[in-house]
Every structure is written in C-alpha cells, then in structure tokens.
N, C-alpha and C positions, 0 to 999 in steps of 0.2 A: 592292855586291853582285856577286860574280863569277857567271860562267855556271854554274859547278859548284854554287854555292849555290842558284842559281834552279832548276837541274835537280833538286836534292835536295828543295827546297821543293815543286816541282811534283809529284814522286813521292809525296811525304808527303800532299799535298792529295788526289791520286787515291786513295790508300790509305784516307784518312779518308772520302772520299766514298763508296767502295765499302762501308765498315763501316756508315755512316749508312744506305745503301740496304738493306743486309741486315737492320739493325735495324728499318727501317720495314716491311719485308715480314714480319718475324717478329711485330711488333705487329699488322699487318693480319690475319695468320692467327689470332692469339690472339683478336682482336676478333670475327672471324667464328665461331670455335669457341665463344665464350662468349655469343653472341647469345641473349638471353633474350626469349621472346615477351611476358611481362607488361610488361617494360620497353619493348618496342616499342609495346604498346598505350597505356601511360602517356604516351609521347612524342607519339603521335598525338593523344591527348586534349589534352595541353598545347598542341600546335600549333593544334588547333581553337579552344581557349580564346583563345589569343593573336590569331588571326585575327579571331575573333568580337569581341573587345574593340577591336581595331584598325578594324573595320567600323563598331562603334558610335561610336567617337570621330570617325571620318570623317563619319558620319551627323550627329552633333551639330555638328561644325564646319560642315558644309554648311548645316544649318538655321540656325545662327547668322549665317552669311554672308547667307543669304536674308533674315533679319530686319533685318540691318543695311542692306541696300540697298533695302528697302521703305520 
C-alpha cells in the first residue's frame, strides 16, 4: 500500500466517521422528540419488577445456603 492510498483511506475513514456522528446525533434528537410518558412509566414498572424478582431470587438463594450450612 502506498502513502497516497493510505492518505485516501484515512480521508475516507474520517468522512465515514463524521457521517456516523451526524446520524447518531439525528437519532438522538429524534428519540428525545418522540419520548412518550406512558412508555417511560411502563419501563420504570418493568425495571421495578425485574429488581423485585432479582431480590426474591437472591433471598431464596440466601435462605437455601443457610439451610445447607445448618
């Protein structure tokens, strides 16, 4: 690969990186504009359910360990 080809490839990569960044910014703006309150509430509820289930499983695991060591 010659120095000229490397330079061209580097320029191409820089342009691609700039395009990707602009696309990411556009997507971020769209996501912020389309944020829905009801979806946010549903997500919070799901997160609470997951953490509750995780706490329950951890509690059962701890209880099983205590029973095993007794």
